[in-house]
C-alpha positions in Angstrom: 125.6 109.0 145.2 126.5 105.7 146.9 129.4 107.5 148.6 127.1 110.3 149.8 124.7 107.9 151.5 127.6 105.9 153.0 129.0 109.0 154.6 125.5 110.1 155.7 124.8 106.9 157.6 128.3 106.9 159.1 127.9 110.5 160.1 124.5 109.8 161.8 126.0 106.9 163.7 128.9 109.0 165.0 126.5 111.8 165.7 124.4 109.6 168.0 127.6 108.7 169.8 128.4 112.4 170.3 124.8 113.0 171.4 125.0 110.2 174.0 128.3 111.6 175.2 126.9 115.1 175.5 123.8 114.0 177.4 125.8 113.3 180.6 127.5 116.6 180.3 124.2 118.5 179.9 122.6 116.6 182.9 125.3 117.8 185.3 125.2 121.3 184.0 121.4 121.5 184.2 121.3 120.2 187.8 124.3 122.0 189.3 125.6 124.6 186.7 129.0 122.8 186.7 131.1 122.4 183.6 132.4 118.8 184.1 135.9 118.6 182.7 136.2 115.1 184.1 133.8 113.8 181.4 136.6 112.4 179.2 138.2 110.7 182.2 134.9 109.0 183.1 134.6 107.8 179.5 138.1 106.3 179.6 137.4 104.6 183.0 134.3 102.9 181.6 135.9 101.8 178.4 138.9 100.2 180.2 136.8 98.7 182.9 134.8 96.9 180.1 138.1 95.8 178.6 139.4 94.4 181.9 136.1 92.5 182.5 135.6 91.2 179.0 139.2 90.5 177.8 141.3 90.0 180.9 138.7 88.5 183.2 137.0 86.8 180.3 133.5 87.3 181.6 130.6 87.0 179.2 130.1 90.2 177.2 126.6 90.8 178.7 127.9 90.4 182.2 130.9 92.6 181.6 128.6 95.2 180.1 126.2 95.2 183.1 129.1 95.3 185.7 130.7 98.2 183.8 127.6 100.3 183.9 126.9 99.4 187.5 130.5 100.2 188.5 130.4 103.5 186.6 127.1 104.4 188.2 128.6 103.8 191.6 131.7 105.8 190.7 129.4 108.8 189.9 127.9 108.6 193.4 131.4 108.4 195.0 132.6 111.4 193.1 129.6 113.5 194.1 129.7 112.4 197.7 133.4 112.8 198.5 134.6 115.4 196.0 131.7 117.6 194.9 129.5 117.8 198.0 132.2 119.3 200.3 132.4 122.2 197.8 128.7 123.1 198.0 128.5 126.9 198.5 132.0 127.5 197.3 132.8 129.6 194.2 131.9 127.9 191.0 135.4 128.2 189.6 136.7 126.0 192.4 134.3 123.2 191.5 135.2 123.5 187.8 138.9 123.3 188.7 138.2 120.2 190.8 136.6 118.4 187.8 139.7 119.4 185.8 141.9 117.9 188.5 139.8 114.7 188.5 140.3 114.4 184.8 144.1 114.7 185.0 144.1 112.3 187.9 142.0 109.7 186.1 144.0 109.9 182.9 147.3 109.7 184.7 146.2 106.6 186.6 145.0 104.9 183.4 148.2 105.8 181.6 150.2 104.3 184.5 148.2 101.1 184.4 147.5 100.6 180.7 150.1 102.9 179.0 149.4 104.6 175.7 148.8 101.4 173.7 145.6 100.8 171.7 143.5 97.9 172.9 140.7 96.1 171.1 137.5 94.4 172.4 136.6 90.9 171.4 134.6 90.7 168.2 131.2 90.1 169.7 129.0 91.9 167.2 126.9 89.5 165.1 127.6 89.6 161.3 123.9 90.2 160.7 124.3 93.8 161.9 126.2 94.7 158.7 123.8 96.7 156.6 123.5 96.3 152.8 121.4 98.6 150.6 122.3 98.0 147.0 126.0 99.0 146.6 126.0 100.7 150.0 127.5 98.7 152.9 127.5 99.9 156.4 129.7 98.1 158.9 128.0 96.4 161.8 129.9 98.7 164.3 128.2 101.8 162.9 124.8 100.1 162.9 125.4 99.0 166.5 126.3 102.6 167.4 123.2 103.9 165.8 121.0 101.4 167.6 122.6 101.8 171.0 122.4 105.6 170.7 118.7 105.4 169.8 117.9 103.0 172.7 119.7 105.0 175.4 118.5 108.4 174.2 115.0 107.0 174.2 115.4 105.5 177.7 116.7 108.8 179.1 114.0 110.8 177.4 111.4 108.6 179.0 113.2 108.8 182.3 113.2 112.6 182.4 109.7 113.0 181.2 107.8 110.4 183.1 109.8 109.1 186.2 109.5 110.9 189.5 113.3 111.2 189.8 113.5 112.6 186.3 110.9 115.2 187.1 112.8 116.1 190.3 116.0 116.6 188.3 114.1 118.8 185.8 112.7 120.9 188.7 116.1 121.3 190.3 117.5 122.4 187.0 114.8 125.0 186.5 114.7 126.5 190.0 116.7 125.0 192.9 115.1 127.2 195.7 111.6 126.4 194.4 112.4 122.7 194.2 113.7 122.7 197.8 110.6 124.5 199.0 108.5 121.7 197.4 110.4 119.1 199.3 112.8 117.9 196.6 116.0 116.5 198.1 118.5 118.6 196.0 121.6 116.8 197.2 120.2 113.5 196.2 119.3 114.9 192.8 122.9 116.1 192.4 124.2 112.6 193.3 121.9 110.9 190.9 122.9 113.3 188.1 126.6 112.5 188.6 125.8 108.7 188.7 123.8 108.8 185.5 126.4 111.0 183.8 129.1 108.5 184.7 127.0 105.6 183.4 126.4 107.6 180.1 130.2 108.2 179.9 130.9 104.5 180.3 128.4 103.6 177.6 130.0 106.2 175.2 133.5 104.9 176.0 132.5 101.4 175.2 130.8 102.4 171.9 133.9 104.4 170.9 136.1 101.4 171.8 133.9 99.1 169.6 134.5 101.6 166.7 138.2 102.4 167.0 139.6 100.4 169.8 140.5 102.1 173.0 143.4 104.4 173.8 143.6 106.5 176.9 144.4 109.7 175.0 141.8 109.2 172.3 138.9 108.2 174.6 139.6 111.0 177.1 140.0 113.6 174.3 136.4 112.8 173.1 135.3 114.4 176.4 136.8 117.7 175.1 134.9 117.3 171.8 131.7 117.3 173.8 132.1 121.1 174.3 131.4 122.0 170.6 128.4 119.7 170.7 126.8 121.1 173.9 127.6 124.7 172.9 126.0 124.2 169.6 122.8 122.7 171.1 122.8 124.7 174.3 124.4 123.9 177.6 121.1 123.3 179.3 119.2 121.6 176.5 119.0 117.8 176.3 117.3 118.0 172.9 120.0 120.5 171.8 122.7 118.0 172.8 121.1 115.3 170.6 120.8 117.7 167.6 124.2 119.2 168.2 125.8 115.7 168.3 124.1 114.7 165.0 125.2 118.0 163.3 128.8 117.7 164.5 128.9 114.0 163.4 127.7 114.8 159.9 130.0 117.8 159.5 133.0 115.7 160.5 132.2 112.8 158.2 131.3 115.0 155.2 134.5 117.1 155.8 136.6 114.0 156.0 134.9 112.4 153.0 134.9 115.4 150.6 137.6 117.8 151.8 140.3 116.4 154.0 140.6 113.7 156.7 142.9 116.0 158.6 140.5 118.9 158.6 137.6 116.9 160.1 139.2 117.1 163.6 139.2 120.9 163.4 135.6 121.3 162.2 133.9 120.9 165.7 136.1 123.7 167.1 135.4 126.0 164.1 131.7 125.5 164.8 132.3 126.2 168.5 134.0 129.6 167.7 131.2 130.6 165.3 128.4 129.7 167.7 130.1 131.5 170.5 130.4 134.6 168.3 126.9 134.5 166.9 124.7 132.7 169.4 126.5 132.2 172.7 123.6 130.3 174.3 123.4 127.7 171.5 120.5 126.8 169.3 118.2 125.8 172.2 119.9 127.3 175.2 118.0 129.6 177.5 119.1 133.2 177.6 119.5 134.5 181.1 118.2 138.0 181.7 119.1 139.8 184.9 117.2 142.8 186.1 118.7 145.3 188.6 
């Protein structure tokens, strides 16, 4: 029973990491209907930027964290302004292929600079984060992942529900022409969506680095694992992204704990295939009906 609860808590922590990662993906899709294949590359950039600032530049952890998020936020604006905006009005496949090209470019640059080695962040988590409940012990890194995931998901939930910019983003996602008719600056919403998505990617990359250390391939591949999460929850559903992340995290940890550690990496894609066959729009995705 202790083993079950240990896996359960670890799975919830990993699930919140997946949910946080999927949140940025869903935001871009909701606002612009673009499948962002550069997601993993943005995660890797954020993770390695934090490494450079905290380890190589030896800045205080809190300052390195703030600068990493600020830098990633700015990078999102730059990507939208100089790469995505010129393609407004072009075929959607061209925009998707551009994001794939950005992913390959980002990963190639990071491999050129850092190689394929595994790097570790300084041990800055307080020992008090380690959780003890009878014979069950949860490492501080998983507790930190759980707490960070809850905080950021709560912040973004508040942002989308109550802030003016969040409401604008929701209106653009629901109906772009109607939002423009009401005076919403759609291009500004697109830029903000990419900026926030890049910030979320950096946060996810840092959390992953705290858990496993950072490696260019491993961090960028997590961006691919986002697809089963968002397909399960629904490409246009923020709540679905959270639930999908938790489900995938639990399936992975329970599969690794009770069946096979090698099979756990396959489980998300098995879920992806099943969902696409049974419910292509995901658990909470909106079904589009066209009348002719």
